[in-house]
C-alpha positions in Angstrom: 59.9 -33.5 8.2 62.0 -30.0 9.6 59.6 -28.7 7.2 56.8 -28.6 9.2 58.0 -28.5 12.8 59.6 -25.0 11.3 55.9 -23.9 10.2 54.5 -25.4 13.1 56.9 -23.4 15.3 56.1 -20.4 13.4 52.0 -20.9 13.5 52.4 -21.0 17.5 54.3 -18.1 17.7 51.7 -16.3 15.3 48.6 -17.9 17.4 50.5 -16.4 20.6 50.9 -12.8 19.0 47.1 -12.9 18.1 46.4 -13.7 21.3 48.0 -11.0 23.2 46.8 -9.0 20.4 42.9 -9.9 21.7 43.7 -9.3 25.1 44.9 -5.7 24.5 41.6 -5.4 22.8 40.1 -6.7 25.4 41.7 -5.3 27.7 41.1 -1.4 26.2 37.0 -2.7 26.2 36.9 -3.6 29.7 38.2 -0.7 30.6 35.7 1.1 28.6 33.3 -1.0 30.0 34.5 -0.3 33.7 33.2 3.5 32.3 29.2 2.2 32.3 26.9 2.6 34.7 25.9 -0.3 37.1 22.3 -0.9 35.4 24.0 -1.2 31.6 22.1 0.6 30.1 24.4 2.5 27.2 25.4 6.1 27.9 24.3 9.1 26.0 27.7 9.9 24.8 28.0 6.2 23.3 24.8 6.3 21.4 25.4 9.7 20.2 28.4 8.2 18.2 26.2 5.6 17.2 23.7 7.5 16.0 26.0 10.3 14.3 27.4 7.4 12.5 24.5 5.4 11.2 23.1 9.0 9.8 26.3 8.8 7.6 26.4 5.1 6.4 22.4 5.6 5.5 23.7 7.4 2.7 27.1 5.9 2.0 26.0 3.5 -0.4 24.8 5.2 -3.8 23.5 2.4 -5.8 24.3 -1.3 -6.4 23.7 -4.1 -8.0 23.6 -8.1 -6.4 22.4 -11.1 -7.6 19.7 -12.9 -4.5 18.9 -16.6 -4.2 16.4 -16.8 -1.6 15.3 -20.2 -0.5 12.1 -21.1 1.7 10.2 -23.6 3.9 6.5 -23.0 4.7 5.4 -25.6 7.0 1.6 -26.0 8.1 1.1 -26.0 11.7 -2.4 -25.6 12.0 -5.2 -25.0 8.8 -9.2 -24.7 8.7 -11.5 -23.8 5.7 -10.8 -20.3 6.3 -7.1 -20.3 5.0 -8.7 -21.2 1.3 -10.9 -17.8 0.9 -7.7 -15.3 2.1 -6.7 -13.6 -1.0 -3.6 -14.2 -2.7 -3.0 -17.2 -0.2 -1.1 -20.2 -1.7 -2.8 -23.3 -3.0 -2.4 -25.3 0.4 -3.1 -29.6 -0.2 -4.8 -30.8 2.3 -2.5 -33.8 3.3 0.9 -31.7 3.0 2.2 -29.6 5.9 5.5 -28.6 3.8 6.5 -26.7 1.0 9.5 -25.5 -0.6 9.7 -22.0 -2.5 13.1 -20.6 -4.2 14.0 -17.7 -6.6 17.1 -16.4 -7.8 16.2 -12.5 -8.7 18.4 -9.4 -10.0 18.3 -6.7 -7.4 18.6 -3.3 -8.0 19.2 -0.5 -5.2 19.0 3.9 -5.6 19.6 5.8 -3.0 17.9 7.1 -1.0 15.1 4.4 -1.1 14.4 2.9 -4.8 14.0 -1.2 -5.0 14.0 -2.7 -8.1 13.6 -6.7 -8.5 13.4 -8.7 -11.4 12.8 -12.4 -10.6 14.8 -14.9 -13.2 14.1 -18.0 -12.1 11.6 -19.6 -9.7 10.6 -23.2 -8.2 8.4 -24.7 -5.7 6.3 -27.6 -4.8 3.3 -25.5 -4.4 0.4 -26.2 -6.6 -0.1 -22.1 -7.3 3.2 -20.4 -7.1 1.8 -16.7 -7.2 1.5 -15.4 -3.8 1.2 -11.9 -1.7 0.7 -13.0 1.5 4.6 -14.0 2.0 6.1 -11.7 -0.4 8.9 -11.0 1.7 10.0 -8.3 -0.5 9.4 -5.7 2.1 11.7 -7.3 4.2 14.4 -7.7 2.2 14.3 -3.4 2.6 16.5 -3.2 5.3 19.0 -0.7 5.3 19.7 -1.0 9.1 21.1 2.6 9.1 17.7 4.6 7.6 15.3 6.2 9.8 12.9 3.6 9.1 12.7 0.0 7.7 11.2 -2.7 5.7 9.5 0.1 3.3 8.7 2.2 6.0 6.8 0.3 8.4 9.3 0.1 11.1 11.6 2.6 12.8 14.8 1.7 12.8 16.6 1.6 16.7 19.7 3.8 14.6 17.9 6.8 14.3 18.2 9.7 16.6 14.8 10.5 16.6 13.5 6.7 17.7 15.7 7.1 20.7 12.7 7.8 22.9 10.9 5.1 21.8 13.6 2.3 22.4 16.0 1.1 25.5 19.6 0.5 24.9 21.0 -2.4 27.1 25.1 -3.2 26.8 24.8 -7.4 27.3 28.6 -8.4 26.2 31.5 -7.4 24.5 33.8 -9.8 21.7 36.4 -9.5 19.0 35.4 -10.1 15.6 37.2 -9.7 12.6 40.0 -8.6 15.0 37.8 -5.9 16.1 36.3 -5.1 19.1 32.2 -5.4 19.2 29.6 -4.4 21.5 26.6 -6.6 21.6 24.0 -3.8 21.9 20.2 -4.9 23.2 17.3 -3.2 21.9 14.3 -2.8 23.7 10.8 -1.2 23.0 9.5 1.1 25.9 6.0 -0.1 24.8 4.9 -2.8 22.5 3.7 -1.6 19.1 3.9 -2.8 15.5 6.7 0.0 14.4 9.0 -1.4 16.9 11.6 -3.9 17.1 13.1 -6.4 19.8 16.3 -8.1 19.2 20.0 -7.1 19.4 22.7 -5.9 17.2 26.7 -6.4 17.1 28.5 -2.9 16.9 32.1 -2.3 15.8 33.8 -0.1 18.5 36.3 1.7 16.4 33.9 3.1 13.4 31.0 2.3 15.1 29.2 0.1 12.2 26.8 -3.0 12.4 28.6 -6.0 11.8 25.3 -7.9 12.9 21.6 -7.6 13.9 18.9 -9.5 15.1 15.5 -8.1 15.4 12.2 -9.7 15.7 8.8 -8.0 15.3 5.1 -8.2 14.2 3.3 -6.4 11.4 -0.5 -7.2 10.7 -0.8 -11.0 10.7 2.9 -11.4 10.6 4.9 -12.1 13.8 8.7 -12.1 12.5 12.6 -12.3 13.0 15.3 -11.1 10.8 18.7 -11.9 11.3 21.4 -10.8 8.9 24.7 -10.3 8.5 26.9 -7.1 7.0 29.4 -8.0 4.2 33.3 -7.9 5.5 35.1 -6.4 2.1 35.1 -2.7 1.9 32.3 -2.8 -0.8 29.7 -4.3 1.0 30.7 -3.7 5.1 27.4 -1.4 4.9 25.1 -4.3 3.1 23.5 -7.1 4.3 25.4 -10.4 2.9 22.9 -13.0 4.3 19.8 -13.1 5.9 17.6 -15.3 7.7 13.7 -14.6 8.3 11.2 -16.3 10.2 7.7 -15.4 9.8 4.5 -16.9 11.3 1.2 -15.7 9.7 -1.5 -16.2 12.4 -5.1 -16.0 11.4 -8.4 -17.5 12.5 -7.1 -20.8 14.1 -4.9 -20.9 11.0 -0.8 -20.7 11.7 1.3 -21.0 8.7 5.8 -20.8 9.4 7.9 -19.2 6.8 11.6 -19.5 7.4 13.7 -18.2 4.2 17.3 -17.7 4.1 18.9 -14.9 1.4 22.7 -14.8 -0.2 23.2 -11.5 -1.7 25.8 -11.5 -4.0 26.8 -7.7 -4.9 28.3 -7.4 -8.8 28.6 -3.5 -8.7 28.6 -1.1 -5.7 28.9 2.5 -6.0 29.8 4.9 -2.5 28.8 8.4 -2.4 31.1 11.1 -3.2 32.7 13.4 -0.9 30.5 16.0 -0.3 27.9 14.4 -2.7 24.0 14.9 -1.0 22.1 11.4 -1.6 18.5 13.1 -2.7 16.7 13.2 -5.6 17.5 16.0 -7.2 15.3 18.9 -8.0 16.4 19.4 -11.6 14.6 18.4 -14.7 17.1 16.0 -16.2 16.8 14.0 -12.9 12.8 13.6 -13.2 13.7 10.6 -15.3 14.6 7.9 -13.0 14.6 4.6 -15.7 17.6 3.9 -14.7 16.7 3.0 -11.3 13.7 1.1 -12.4 15.1 -0.9 -15.6 14.4 -4.4 -14.0 10.9 -5.9 -14.5 9.9 -9.7 -14.7 9.9 -11.1 -18.5 7.7 -14.0 -17.9 8.5 -15.0 -21.1 11.9 -16.0 -20.0 11.3 -16.9 -16.7 12.9 -20.1 -15.4 10.0 -22.5 -13.7 11.5 -25.9 -14.0 13.1 -27.8 -12.0 15.8 -29.2 -13.9 16.9 -26.0 -15.4 16.7 -24.3 -11.7 19.6 -26.7 -10.8 21.7 -26.1 -13.1 21.9 -22.4 -11.8 21.1 -22.7 -8.4 24.3 -21.2 -6.0 23.9 -23.9 -3.2 22.9 -27.8 -3.3 20.1 -28.7 -1.6 20.0 -30.9 1.4 18.3 -34.9 0.8 15.2 -33.7 3.1 14.7 -31.0 0.0 15.2 -32.6 -2.6 12.5 -35.3 -2.2 10.1 -32.7 -1.5 10.4 -31.6 -5.2 10.2 -35.5 -6.0 7.0 -36.0 -4.2 5.0 -32.7 -5.5 6.0 -34.8 -9.3 4.3 -38.0 -8.1 1.3 -35.7 -6.2 1.1 -33.9 -10.3 0.5 -37.6 -11.8 -2.0 -39.1 -9.3 -4.3 -35.8 -9.4 -4.0 -35.7 -13.5 -5.2 -39.6 -12.7 -8.3 -38.2 -10.5 -9.1 -35.3 -12.9 -10.0 -38.0 -15.7 -11.3 -40.1 -12.7 -13.5 -36.9 -11.4 -14.8 -35.8 -15.4 -16.2 -39.2 -15.7 -18.2 -39.5 -12.5 -19.6 -36.3 -12.8 -21.3 -37.4 -16.4 -23.9 -39.6 -14.1 -24.6 -37.0 -11.4 -27.9 -35.1 -11.3 -27.4 -31.5 -12.9 -29.5 -30.0 -10.0 -26.3 -31.3 -7.8 -23.9 -30.1 -10.3 -25.6 -26.8 -10.2 -25.6 -26.3 -6.7 -21.9 -27.1 -6.1 -21.0 -24.5 -9.0 -23.3 -21.7 -7.4 -21.5 -22.9 -3.9 -18.0 -22.5 -5.2 -19.4 -19.3 -6.9 -20.4 -17.8 -3.2 -17.3 -18.1 -1.5 -14.6 -18.6 -3.9 -12.1 -15.8 -4.8 -11.7 -15.9 -8.6 -7.6 -14.4 -10.0 -7.5 -15.8 -13.4 -4.4 -15.1 -15.5 -4.2 -16.1 -19.2 -1.3 -15.0 -21.4 -3.9 -14.3 -24.4 -6.8 -13.5 -22.6 -5.8 -11.1 -19.8 -5.9 -11.1 -16.0 -9.7 -11.4 -14.0 -10.0 -10.7 -10.6 -12.9 -11.4 -8.1 -13.5 -11.6 -4.4 -16.6 -13.8 -2.9 -19.6 -12.5 -3.2 -20.1 -13.8 0.6 -17.4 -11.4 2.3 -18.0 -9.5 5.1 -14.7 -7.5 4.5 -16.5 -5.9 1.8 -19.1 -4.1 4.1 -18.8 -0.4 5.6 -20.0 1.5 8.2 -20.7 5.2 8.7 -23.2 7.7 10.6 -24.0 9.2 6.9 -24.7 6.5 4.9 -24.9 3.4 7.1 -24.3 0.1 6.3 -22.9 -0.7 2.5 -21.7 -3.3 0.8 -19.6 -3.3 -1.9 -18.1 -5.9 -4.8 -15.5 -4.9 -7.6 -14.7 -7.1 -10.6 -11.4 -6.3 -12.4 -10.2 -7.6 -16.1 -6.9 -6.0 -17.0 -5.3 -6.7 -20.7 -1.5 -5.9 -21.0 -0.6 -5.7 -24.6 3.3 -6.4 -25.9 3.7 -2.7 -26.5 2.3 -1.8 -23.4 -1.0 -0.8 -24.5 -3.6 -1.3 -21.6 -7.1 -2.4 -21.1 -8.8 -2.3 -17.5 -12.7 -3.0 -17.6 -13.7 -2.7 -13.7 -17.4 -3.2 -13.0 -18.7 -2.7 -9.3 -21.9 -3.1 -7.8 -22.9 -1.8 -3.9 -26.1 -1.5 -2.0 -26.7 0.7 0.7 -29.1 -0.7 3.4 -29.8 2.1 5.1 -31.9 3.5 2.0 -32.4 0.5 0.3 -30.6 1.5 -2.9 -28.2 -0.4 -5.1 -25.7 1.1 -7.2 -23.9 -0.1 -9.8 -21.2 1.3 -12.2 -18.2 0.1 -14.9 -15.0 1.7 -15.3 -13.4 1.1 -19.0 -10.0 2.5 -19.9 -7.7 1.9 -22.7 -4.4 3.3 -22.6 -3.2 4.0 -26.1 -0.5 5.6 -25.7 1.5 4.4 -22.6 4.4 7.2 -23.1 1.9 9.7 -23.0 -0.5 8.2 -20.6 -2.8 8.8 -23.9 -6.3 6.8 -22.8 -9.7 6.5 -23.5 -11.9 6.3 -21.1 -15.9 5.8 -20.5 -17.6 5.5 -17.0 -21.4 4.4 -17.0 -23.5 3.8 -13.7 -26.3 5.4 -11.7 -25.7 8.1 -9.4 -26.8 9.7 -5.8 -30.3 10.8 -5.7 -30.4 14.7 -6.4 -32.7 17.4 -6.2 -33.0 20.1 -8.9 -31.7 23.6 -8.8 -35.9 24.8 -7.9 -35.1 23.4 -4.7 -31.8 25.7 -4.6 -33.4 28.8 -5.3 -35.8 28.2 -1.9 -33.0 27.4 0.5 -31.0 30.6 -0.8 -34.3 32.3 0.2 -33.9 31.3 3.4 -32.7 32.6 6.2 -30.1 31.0 8.4 -32.1 31.3 11.6 -35.0 29.3 10.3 -33.0 26.8 7.9 -34.0 23.5 8.3 -33.8 20.4 5.2 -36.5 18.9 7.0 -39.5 21.6 6.4 -38.5 21.3 2.6 -40.4 19.0 0.1 -37.2 17.8 -2.1 -38.3 16.1 -5.2 -35.3 13.6 -5.5 -34.1 13.0 -9.1 -32.6 9.4 -10.1 -29.3 9.7 -12.2 -28.2 7.5 -14.9 -24.7 8.9 -15.9 -22.2 8.3 -19.0 -18.7 10.2 -19.3 -16.6 9.6 -22.0 -13.2 10.9 -22.1 -9.7 11.2 -23.8 -6.4 11.9 -21.7 -3.2 13.0 -22.5 0.2 14.1 -20.9 0.9 17.4 -22.5 4.5 17.4 -21.1 5.5 15.6 -18.0 3.3 16.3 -15.3 0.4 18.4 -17.3 -2.4 16.2 -18.5 -5.0 17.3 -20.7 -8.6 15.5 -19.9 -11.5 16.4 -22.2 -14.7 14.6 -22.7 -18.4 15.1 -22.3 -20.8 14.5 -19.4 -24.3 13.1 -20.1 -26.9 12.6 -17.0 -30.7 10.8 -17.6 -32.7 12.1 -14.2 -36.0 11.1 -13.5 -38.7 11.0 -10.8 -41.6 9.9 -10.4 -44.3 12.1 -12.1 -47.2 13.2 -10.0 -50.0 16.5 -10.2 -48.1 18.2 -7.8 -44.3 17.9 -9.4 -45.5 18.4 -12.8 -47.1 22.1 -11.9 -43.6 23.1 -10.6 -40.9 21.1 -12.8 -40.8 18.1 -15.5 -40.0 14.9 -14.2 -37.0 13.8 -16.6 -34.2 16.1 -17.5 -31.0 15.2 -19.8 -28.2 17.2 -19.8 -24.9 17.1 -22.2 -22.0 19.1 -21.7 -18.7 19.0 -22.9 -16.0 19.1 -20.0 -12.3 20.2 -19.6 -10.1 18.7 -17.1 -6.7 20.1 -16.5 -4.2 18.2 -13.4 -0.7 19.9 -13.7 2.2 18.2 -10.8 5.3 20.3 -11.5 8.2 18.3 -11.1 6.9 15.0 -11.4 9.2 11.8 -11.3 9.3 9.0 -13.2 10.5 6.2 -15.1 9.7 3.9 -18.0 9.2 0.5 -18.0 9.3 -0.3 -21.7 6.7 2.0 -23.6 5.2 2.5 -20.4 5.8 5.6 -18.2 4.8 5.1 -14.9 4.9 8.4 -12.5 6.8 8.3 -8.9 5.8 11.3 -7.3 6.4 15.0 -6.7 7.6 17.2 -4.3 4.9 19.0 -5.2 1.4 19.7 -5.0 -0.8 18.6 -7.6 -3.3 21.6 -8.8 -6.9 20.6 -10.6 -9.1 22.8 -12.8 -12.2 21.0 -13.7 -14.9 22.8 -16.2 -17.8 21.7 -17.7 -20.2 23.7 -20.2 -24.1 22.5 -20.2 -25.5 23.0 -23.9 -29.1 22.2 -24.9 -28.5 19.6 -28.0 -30.3 16.2 -28.7 -33.1 17.4 -26.5 -31.4 18.2 -23.5 -32.3 21.3 -20.7 -30.7 23.5 -18.6 -27.6 25.9 -19.5 -24.5 26.0 -16.9 -21.0 26.7 -16.2 -19.4 24.7 -13.5 -15.8 25.3 -12.4 -14.1 24.0 -9.8 -10.3 24.3 -8.9 -8.3 22.1 -6.0 -4.9 21.4 -4.5 -3.9 18.3 -3.6 -0.6 16.9 -1.5 0.8 14.2 0.4 3.9 15.5 3.0 6.3 13.0 4.2 7.6 14.1 7.5 10.5 12.0 9.5 9.7 8.9 7.2 6.4 7.6 8.7 4.7 10.7 9.8 2.2 12.2 6.6 0.2 15.4 6.4 -2.0 15.5 3.6 -4.3 18.5 2.2 -6.9 18.9 0.4 -8.0 22.5 -0.4 -10.6 23.6 -3.0 -13.8 25.4 -4.6 -16.5 25.4 -6.5 -18.9 27.6 -8.6 -22.2 27.1 -11.1 -22.2 29.9 -13.2 -24.1 31.1 -16.3 -27.0 29.0 -15.1 -30.2 29.3 -17.6 -33.0 27.0 -16.9 -33.3 24.3 -14.3 -30.0 22.5 -13.7 -28.1 20.3 -11.0 -25.9 21.2 -8.4 -23.7 18.3 -8.9 -19.9 19.1 -7.9 -17.6 16.2 -9.3 -14.5 17.3 -6.2 -17.5 18.1 -3.9 -19.8 14.9 -3.8 -21.3 12.1 -1.3 -19.9 8.7 -3.1 -23.0 6.4 -2.9 -20.7 3.2 -2.9 -18.5 2.6 -0.1 -14.9 2.9 -1.0 -11.7 2.0 1.0 -10.6 4.3 3.9 -7.9 5.9 1.5 -10.1 6.5 -1.0 -12.0 9.3 0.4 -11.6 9.8 4.1 -9.1 12.3 4.4 -10.8 14.7 1.3 -14.7 14.3 2.7 -16.7 15.5 5.4 -17.8 12.6 7.2 -20.5 14.6 9.3 -22.1 16.7 6.8 -25.5 15.6 5.6 -25.5 14.3 2.4 -28.5 17.2 1.0 -25.9 19.7 1.7 -23.5 18.4 -1.4 -26.2 20.1 -3.7 -27.1 22.6 -2.0 -25.3 25.6 -2.9 -24.2 27.2 -6.1 -20.3 27.5 -4.7 -17.9 26.3 -1.7 -14.6 26.8 -0.4 -13.1 23.8 1.4 -9.9 22.8 3.2 -9.1 19.3 4.4 -6.3 17.9 6.2 -4.9 15.0 8.0 -2.2 13.6 9.9 -0.7 10.0 10.0 1.7 8.6 12.4 2.2 5.6 14.6 2.0 7.4 17.7 -0.2 10.4 18.5 -2.8 10.0 22.0 -2.0 5.9 23.1 1.5 6.3 24.5 0.2 5.5 28.0 -1.7 2.2 26.4 1.0 0.3 25.2 -1.5 -3.1 25.1 -3.2 -1.0 22.4 -0.4 0.1 20.6 0.3 -3.6 19.8 -2.4 -4.0 17.8 -2.8 -0.1 16.1 -0.9 0.4 13.0 -1.6 4.1 12.8 -3.1 7.3 14.4 -4.9 9.4 12.8 -6.0 13.3 13.3 -8.7 14.9 10.6 -9.6 18.3 10.5 -12.0 20.0 7.6 -13.8 23.1 7.2 -16.3 24.2 4.6 -17.9 27.6 3.7 -21.3 27.6 1.8 -24.7 29.6 2.2 -26.4 28.5 5.5 -22.9 27.0 6.9 -20.4 29.4 7.8 -18.7 27.9 8.6 -18.8 24.1 8.9 -16.3 23.1 10.6 -15.3 18.8 11.5 -12.6 17.4 13.1 -12.0 13.7 13.7 -9.7 10.8 15.4 -9.3 7.8 13.3 -6.9 4.6 14.4 -5.8 1.8 11.3 -5.0 -2.0 12.3 -4.6 -4.7 10.1 -8.2 -5.8 10.2 -9.7 -2.8 10.2 -9.6 1.4 10.2 -12.1 3.2 12.5 -12.7 7.0 13.2 -14.7 9.2 15.3 -16.1 12.8 14.1 -17.5 15.7 15.5 -19.7 18.2 13.2 -19.7 22.0 14.3 -21.9 24.3 12.2 -21.8 28.0 12.7 -20.2 27.4 16.1 -22.3 25.1 17.9 -21.7 21.0 18.1 -24.3 19.8 15.8 -23.5 16.2 15.4 -20.8 12.9 16.4 -20.6 9.8 14.4 -18.4 7.4 13.4 -16.7 5.5 10.3 -15.8 1.8 10.2 -14.4 -0.3 7.2 -12.6 -3.8 6.3 -9.1 -3.3 5.9 -8.3 -7.1 5.8 -6.2 -7.9 3.1 -6.6 -4.7 1.5 -3.1 -3.1 2.0 
């Protein structure tokens, strides 16, 4: 008894001393608070310390390895039939509103921003565990000290350059881990998908973050992220526990996902004194394989519930265990129903069965992955998201099918047929791209491209154009003989050294038009061409990593230089000798993380022409099939008449795009809550009769569509204005 009383007295003394210490700390903090202005906005002197510390802490961790356990709960608040046609959506059951999902992963990070995740085990109560709608890996890429968060989707409030977008308010103070902490509220100055709202607890002694609670919206998802940083010297700059709450809303569908994540760090390496963390421009550092060594081995992926239970770090609640039991009962009932339906279908009229299958093909998407066959992807045939509009081409529709087969040694077979229809020109286009990568370590591949190209006129028309003076030039006054085109391009490419790719192949065209006496008096109605082709692409300082036998390029600080040479020769009844040479350079420069500048400069020439030929450039062409916004928006002229692309034996052009979340729409905060990116476009073209052609434009990017307005200027006179619109929902 005396021993207990003695220890009890010691404990009381210890608690009393702790209380005095805490009061002393709070007293010091209150003295600091008294210096704050009455509006409680955090003064610049305090925020400067926070910004300076964050800039240091953002690169303090050089690399780490961690085991990550995620547990998620999906609740279906509202749904309708539309949700079935959303790409990569979970397979939801009619009578089930709550679903469970768990995973155990190995996570590896290498500064400045390389994350790699290997899923080791995964179980859920879904019928189909594959989904991208709720892929939360971007939400786990949360270095709160960096200039941007969630894979460059959001501007960090701890970045000095972002201070113009946020307001900071001191809410309260507290003592956490025997240290005084400020609770600083963070409010965006205007609604934007690039900004967050919430609060963070900041230690006063070293201005590091104890925890944060941020919410925002990006695309169709409203999110809230709450995280606690580690409390050891190894983990104080890293999150150890995260709560993520996401709401997915789309056309009266409402799904909520609540995730909890625990990270157990097995290895943390810090920057050495004086060391600068960036990808060093050093040949020996081009291979980043050590940062990309983790891959998901599906043959060893644990998906069995009992096996997962043996490695689960935390036990489930009774309600969570019951969800897995209910799933097993539903699977038994489904098997019985499938047997019953197969028997009933034998008695159903064949016409009714066919109509049902046809209806499924029109409105259903397909994503089939068979280990021995490969993966097949096809979007629904009736899909408004595949439509696009531009002033030059009008309304177009595109349908793409994809087949991929990845072999065990890294070899890859890709087949991608696609069809498109232009409602304005009333033309149907089709093409098929086949690629077989036989040497993945060197990007060694054989490619075959077949399709029907743009309508084109011959060099006879080109001679007429060159003879016309600028003052009287007009396409409308010419009788253009358009030829239809069927092409076959066969090629072989190989990476000779890192960043230098040699492309050799053959380009064959069959061009034809309707024969008439007037046409036959000038040219023939059918022309064939056969041309060996050589293309060299060089990207200095290309960084890469090896995934097994596959070499995967990451990027470079330098532009990509391209030289494309083609020579038409008279073999196999082909006509027309010519030489085509095109040179270009292109690059995307990242400015302040989420601001990008992209440029493309190039020129092209047709040389040594004999007989009739067709001016058909590769890098300067009018695309007939509609493309996604980023596929062609920065490298083409949206307002240029399509006939100009085949109207000169030479051209020189340059295009530039500046992309940022904040350019012109600062005063219109309601629009910023919907718009993710703004873009400024500029382009210039030099060729006969267009010296120069200048085009400028302004565009916006949202999670549903991208749109732009463009103005064309020919020889100093504004000649056209138009727009381009593409659906981008679920394409990003």
